[in-house]
C-alpha positions in Angstrom: 7.6 -3.8 -20.9 10.9 -2.7 -19.4 11.6 -0.2 -22.2 8.2 1.3 -22.0 8.5 1.6 -18.3 11.9 3.2 -18.5 10.6 5.8 -21.0 7.6 6.6 -18.8 9.7 6.9 -15.7 12.2 9.1 -17.5 9.4 11.3 -18.6 8.0 11.6 -15.1 11.4 12.1 -13.5 10.0 13.2 -10.2 9.7 16.7 -11.7 6.5 18.1 -10.1 4.4 21.1 -11.2 3.9 23.9 -8.7 0.3 22.7 -8.1 1.4 19.2 -7.5 4.1 20.3 -5.0 1.6 22.5 -3.1 -0.9 19.6 -2.9 1.7 17.1 -1.6 2.9 19.6 1.0 -0.7 20.4 2.0 -1.7 16.7 2.3 1.3 15.9 4.3 0.5 18.7 6.7 -3.1 17.5 7.0 -2.1 13.9 7.7 0.5 14.9 10.3 -2.2 17.0 12.0 -4.6 14.0 12.0 -2.0 11.7 13.5 -1.2 14.2 16.2 -4.8 14.3 17.2 -4.9 10.5 17.2 -7.7 10.6 14.6 -6.0 8.8 11.8 -2.8 7.0 11.0 -1.7 5.2 7.8 0.2 2.2 9.4 -2.4 -0.5 10.2 0.0 -1.9 12.8 0.1 1.3 14.7 -3.7 1.9 14.9 -4.4 -0.7 17.7 -1.8 1.2 19.9 -3.7 4.4 19.5 -6.4 3.3 22.0 -4.0 3.4 24.9 -2.6 6.7 23.7 -6.1 8.3 23.4 -7.0 7.2 26.9 -3.7 8.4 28.4 -2.3 4.9 29.1 0.6 5.5 26.8 2.8 8.6 26.3 3.2 10.4 23.0 6.9 9.5 22.9 6.2 5.8 23.5 3.5 5.7 20.8 5.8 7.6 18.4 8.6 5.1 19.1 6.2 2.3 18.2 5.2 4.1 15.0 8.8 4.7 14.0 9.8 1.1 14.7 7.0 -0.3 12.5 7.4 2.3 9.7 11.1 3.1 9.2 11.9 0.0 7.2 9.0 0.6 4.8 9.9 4.2 4.3 13.6 3.8 3.4 13.5 0.2 2.1 10.3 0.3 0.0 8.8 3.8 -0.3 11.8 5.7 -1.4 13.2 3.0 -3.8 9.8 2.6 -5.4 9.4 6.4 -5.9 12.9 6.8 -7.3 12.6 3.9 -9.7 9.0 4.7 -11.0 8.8 8.5 -10.7 5.5 8.0 -8.8 5.0 8.8 -5.1 3.5 6.3 -2.8 1.8 6.2 0.7 4.8 4.6 2.4 7.0 7.5 1.5 4.4 10.2 2.2 2.2 9.0 5.1 4.3 6.7 7.2 6.7 9.6 8.1 3.8 12.0 8.8 2.4 9.3 11.2 5.6 9.5 13.2 6.1 13.3 12.9 2.5 14.0 13.9 2.5 11.6 16.9 5.8 12.9 18.2 5.0 16.6 17.7 4.6 18.1 21.2 2.2 20.9 20.1 -0.8 20.7 17.8 0.3 23.6 15.7 3.7 22.1 15.2 2.5 18.8 13.7 1.2 20.3 10.4 4.4 22.3 10.0 6.5 19.1 10.4 4.3 17.3 8.0 4.5 20.1 5.4 8.3 20.1 5.9 8.4 16.4 5.1 6.3 16.9 2.0 8.7 19.7 0.8 11.6 17.4 1.3 10.0 14.8 -0.8 8.9 17.0 -3.7 12.1 19.1 -3.8 14.7 16.6 -2.7 13.8 13.4 -4.6 14.3 15.0 -8.0 17.9 15.9 -7.1 18.6 12.4 -5.7 17.1 11.0 -8.8 19.4 13.0 -11.1 22.4 12.2 -9.0 21.7 8.5 -9.0 21.2 8.4 -12.8 24.6 10.1 -13.2 26.5 7.4 -11.4 28.6 4.8 -13.3 26.3 2.0 -11.9 22.7 3.3 -12.4 20.9 1.3 -9.8 17.6 3.2 -10.2 17.3 2.2 -13.8 18.2 -1.3 -12.8 15.4 -1.3 -10.3 12.8 -1.0 -13.1 13.5 -4.7 -13.6 11.1 -5.2 -10.6 8.1 -4.2 -12.7 7.5 -7.5 -14.6 7.5 -9.9 -11.6 5.5 -7.5 -9.5 2.8 -7.0 -12.1 2.5 -10.6 -13.1 2.9 -12.4 -9.8 0.5 -10.0 -8.2 -2.2 -11.4 -10.4 -2.0 -14.7 -8.5 -3.1 -13.3 -5.1 -6.8 -14.3 -5.5 -5.8 -17.9 -6.3 -3.5 -18.0 -3.2 -6.3 -16.6 -1.0 -8.8 -19.2 -2.3 -6.3 -22.0 -1.6 -5.6 -20.7 1.9 -9.3 -20.5 2.8 -11.1 -23.1 0.8 -8.4 -25.7 0.0 -6.4 -27.1 -2.9 -9.2 -28.1 -5.2 -10.9 -24.6 -5.4 -7.5 -23.0 -5.3 -6.2 -25.0 -8.2 -9.4 -24.2 -10.2 -8.9 -20.5 -9.5 -5.2 -20.7 -10.5 -6.1 -22.4 -13.7 -8.7 -19.8 -14.5 -6.1 -17.1 -13.7 -3.5 -18.6 -16.0 -6.0 -19.0 -18.8 -7.2 -15.5 -18.6 -3.7 -14.0 -18.5 -2.8 -16.0 -21.7 -6.1 -15.0 -23.4 -5.6 -11.4 -22.5 -2.0 -11.3 -23.8 -3.2 -12.9 -27.0 -6.4 -11.1 -27.7 -5.9 -7.6 -26.0 -2.1 -6.9 -26.0 -2.7 -3.3 -24.9 -4.4 -4.3 -21.7 -2.6 -5.2 -18.5 -2.7 -9.0 -18.7 -3.5 -9.6 -15.0 -6.5 -7.3 -14.9 -9.2 -9.7 -16.1 -7.6 -12.6 -14.2 -7.7 -10.6 -10.9 -11.3 -9.5 -11.5 -12.5 -13.1 -11.9 -10.3 -14.4 -9.1 -11.6 -12.0 -6.6 -15.2 -12.7 -7.7 -14.6 -16.4 -7.2 -13.2 -15.9 -3.7 -16.1 -13.7 -2.7 -18.5 -16.2 -4.2 -17.0 -19.1 -2.3 -17.1 -17.0 1.0 -20.8 -16.0 0.5 -21.8 -19.6 -0.3 -20.0 -20.8 2.8 -21.9 -18.3 5.0 -25.2 -19.2 3.4 -24.5 -22.9 4.1 -23.5 -22.2 7.7 -26.7 -20.2 8.3 -28.9 -22.9 6.9 -27.2 -25.6 8.8 -27.4 -23.8 12.1 -31.0 -22.8 11.5 -30.4 -19.1 12.5 -30.8 -15.9 10.7 -27.7 -14.0 9.6 -28.1 -11.4 12.3 -27.6 -14.1 14.9 -24.4 -15.5 13.2 -20.9 -15.6 14.5 -18.6 -12.5 14.7 -19.1 -11.0 18.1 -20.0 -7.6 16.6 -23.8 -7.8 16.7 -25.9 -4.9 17.9 -27.1 -6.5 21.1 -26.2 -5.3 24.6 -24.6 -8.7 25.4 -21.7 -7.9 23.0 -18.8 -6.8 25.2 -17.3 -4.9 22.3 -20.4 -3.0 21.4 -19.8 -0.1 23.8 -16.2 0.3 22.7 -17.1 0.2 19.0 -19.9 2.7 19.5 -17.5 5.1 21.2 -14.9 4.8 18.5 -17.5 5.5 15.7 -18.9 8.5 17.6 -15.4 9.9 18.1 -14.8 9.7 14.3 -18.1 11.2 13.4 -17.4 14.2 15.6 -14.4 15.1 13.4 -16.2 14.5 10.0 -15.0 17.8 8.4 -11.4 16.8 9.0 -11.9 13.4 7.4 -13.7 15.0 4.4 -10.6 17.2 4.0 -8.4 14.2 4.1 -10.5 12.4 1.5 -10.4 15.4 -0.7 -6.6 15.8 -0.5 -5.8 12.1 -1.1 -8.2 11.7 -3.9 -6.9 14.8 -5.7 -3.4 13.6 -5.2 -4.3 10.3 -6.9 -6.0 12.2 -9.7 -2.8 14.1 -10.5 -1.1 10.9 -11.6 1.9 11.5 -9.4 0.8 9.0 -6.7 0.2 5.3 -6.6 -1.4 3.4 -3.8 0.6 0.2 -4.1 3.6 -1.5 -5.6 2.0 -2.8 -8.7 0.0 0.4 -9.0 3.1 2.6 -9.1 4.4 0.7 -12.1 1.1 0.9 -13.9 0.8 4.6 -13.3 4.3 5.1 -14.6 3.2 3.4 -17.8 0.1 5.5 -18.1 -2.3 2.6 -17.5 -4.6 4.4 -15.1 -7.7 2.1 -15.6 -5.6 -0.9 -14.8 -4.1 0.8 -11.8 -7.6 1.6 -10.5 -8.6 -2.0 -10.9 -5.6 -3.3 -8.9 -6.2 -0.9 -6.0 -9.9 -1.6 -6.0 -9.2 -5.3 -5.4 -6.9 -4.4 -2.5 -9.8 -2.7 -0.8 -11.4 -6.1 -0.1 -8.3 -7.3 1.7 -8.0 -4.2 4.0 -11.5 -3.0 4.5 -12.4 -5.4 7.4 -9.1 -4.7 9.1 -9.4 -0.9 8.8 -13.0 -0.9 9.9 -12.5 -3.1 13.0 -9.3 -1.3 14.2 -10.9 2.1 13.6 -14.0 1.2 15.6 -12.0 -0.3 18.4 -9.3 2.4 18.6 -11.2 5.5 17.5 -8.5 6.2 14.9 -9.2 5.9 11.2 -7.0 5.2 8.2 -5.3 8.2 6.5 -6.6 6.9 3.2 -9.8 5.4 4.7 -10.7 2.2 3.0 -8.4 3.3 0.1 -11.3 3.6 -2.2 -10.2 7.2 -3.0 -7.1 5.8 -4.8 -8.9 4.0 -7.7 -11.6 6.7 -7.8 -9.0 9.4 -8.1 -7.1 7.7 -10.9 -10.3 7.8 -13.1 -11.6 11.3 -12.5 -11.1 14.1 -15.0 -9.6 16.8 -12.8 -8.4 17.4 -9.3 -11.4 19.7 -8.4 -13.9 16.9 -9.1 -11.6 14.5 -7.3 -11.5 16.6 -4.2 -15.3 16.8 -4.1 -15.8 13.1 -4.7 -13.0 12.2 -2.2 -14.7 14.3 0.5 -18.0 12.6 -0.2 -16.5 9.1 -0.1 -14.8 9.7 3.2 -17.9 11.1 4.7 -19.9 8.0 3.6 -17.2 5.7 5.0 -17.1 7.3 8.4 -20.9 7.5 8.7 -21.2 3.8 7.6 -18.5 2.4 9.9 -20.9 1.1 12.5 -23.1 -0.6 9.9 -20.0 -2.1 8.2 -18.9 -3.5 11.5 -22.2 -5.2 12.1 -22.4 -6.6 8.6 -18.9 -8.1 9.0 -20.1 -9.8 12.2 -22.9 -11.5 10.3 -20.6 -12.8 7.5 -17.7 -14.6 9.1 -16.4 -16.3 5.9 -16.4 -13.0 4.0 -14.7 -11.3 6.9 -12.1 -14.1 7.1 -11.4 -13.9 3.4 -10.0 -10.5 3.8 -7.3 -11.9 6.1 -6.4 -14.5 3.5 -6.4 -11.8 0.8 -3.9 -9.7 2.8 -1.7 -12.7 3.4 -1.9 -13.7 -0.2 -1.0 -10.2 -1.4 2.0 -10.3 1.0 3.2 -13.7 -0.3 2.8 -12.7 -4.0 4.5 -9.4 -3.6 7.2 -10.8 -1.3 8.3 -13.2 -4.0 7.9 -10.7 -6.8 9.9 -8.0 -5.0 12.7 -10.5 -4.0 12.9 -11.9 -7.6 12.7 -8.5 -9.2 15.4 -7.2 -6.8 17.8 -10.0 -7.8 17.0 -9.2 -11.5 17.9 -5.6 -10.8 21.1 -6.7 -9.0 22.1 -8.8 -12.0 21.3 -5.9 -14.4 23.6 -3.5 -12.6 26.4 -5.9 -11.4 26.0 -9.4 -12.9 27.1 -12.2 -10.5 28.8 -9.7 -8.2 25.6 -7.7 -7.9 23.6 -10.8 -7.1 26.2 -11.8 -4.5 26.1 -8.4 -2.7 22.3 -7.8 -2.9 21.4 -11.4 -2.2 23.9 -11.6 0.6 22.6 -8.4 2.2 19.1 -9.9 2.1 20.2 -13.2 3.6 22.2 -11.3 6.3 19.1 -9.4 7.2 17.2 -12.7 7.6 20.0 -14.1 9.8 20.0 -11.0 12.0 16.3 -11.4 12.8 15.0 -8.9 10.1 16.0 -5.5 11.4 14.6 -4.4 8.0 11.1 -5.9 7.3 11.2 -8.6 4.7 9.1 -6.8 2.2 11.5 -3.8 2.2 14.7 -5.7 2.6 15.3 -6.7 -1.0 14.9 -3.1 -2.5 17.0 -1.7 0.3 19.7 -4.3 -0.6 19.6 -3.1 -4.2 20.2 0.5 -3.1 23.0 -0.5 -0.7 24.4 -2.8 -3.4 24.3 0.0 -6.0 26.3 2.2 -3.6 28.8 -0.6 -3.0 29.3 -1.3 -6.7 29.9 2.4 -7.4 32.4 2.4 -4.6 34.2 -0.6 -6.1 34.1 1.1 -9.5 35.8 4.3 -8.2 38.5 2.0 -6.5 39.1 0.4 -9.9 37.8 -3.0 -8.7 34.6 -3.3 -10.7 33.6 -2.7 -14.3 29.9 -2.0 -14.9 28.0 -4.6 -16.8 28.2 -4.1 -20.6 25.2 -2.1 -21.8 24.1 -1.1 -18.3 20.6 -1.8 -16.9 17.9 -2.6 -19.4 
């Protein structure tokens, strides 16, 4: 797997065609403009703060500072390393900076220009950085491809973890056993298929099945219809959040053409195979496994849809990628023109359906809650995978000394209260460790590991 990934990433090499460069620059300009107008941001943690900004209770500079604080670690610790090691762009690298630039821009016309400038930096600057890094005595970018195996295989466990968190050890153990069995069967029977794909499909279906069954049992036990169930988002006037949610949905509908343009741009970007919506997805796209990448990103939708829907309704600011359905759809479409049309339609349907989705989530509390467990499980699985893969990369580029430096930087970050968010700390440590090892080599104090990174 490592050899195939290395060949794929070398072929990609962050060398974009003129059309791809133009699209990246245009999408970054559009996303920065949307952020400036407080209509959409990518960072889910920033979206709740947008309500105060929209109503004038928070300044542009204060909101931009929040966005920068919540985003910087992901941009430089996860987005940039993932792009450099896979040759595939990602939303942390493209859209988190445009959140910050758009919010901070003092004039509406300036926000798209700043976003376009960032897109140009990415498409024209990363290639040079990639070539420079590969020319160093200690090639830490090639070493970082060691992260692919733990990310791809441990990611397959997230449905089992979510089931365990929500429904207990017995059902979690059953889901884990089914996951393991399907991975082994897939590796044995269909070696050309990503081994985690069937396992994730069945695991997510089991989780949703358990959640729906729990809601049905609750409704029967209480003797009420689903519309009168828990959730606090029913259509009645007694709901204190109904007015706020209605206002947020109406605000988004008024700007439907902008959202359709966003959907068109992001979906076309995904179709061009230079963009991946997640960690595992980036590695799959680098290997040319687009159907498997679509499957992985489709499952992530279940974890983030309720969060995005409720925060969008409450704040009046949507997600830059919507419910992220445009990612898997884009990977599978035949050309960017079809992708643009389909992406625009998908975003239009999402925005128009927001109120209905909010009411439906209110009637299905277990299904709504399972999304929280899915997000937590994805974070746990990827956290371990990224840490383990980063230590594998450290070993590949520097042996025991590499592990000492990179692992030490990670532990130091923990001891200092995580100035770099945990998910991004390990890849950032590999980059810093690679720079340190090259410095030691030039000082004559370190000899690169024989054979170099695999």
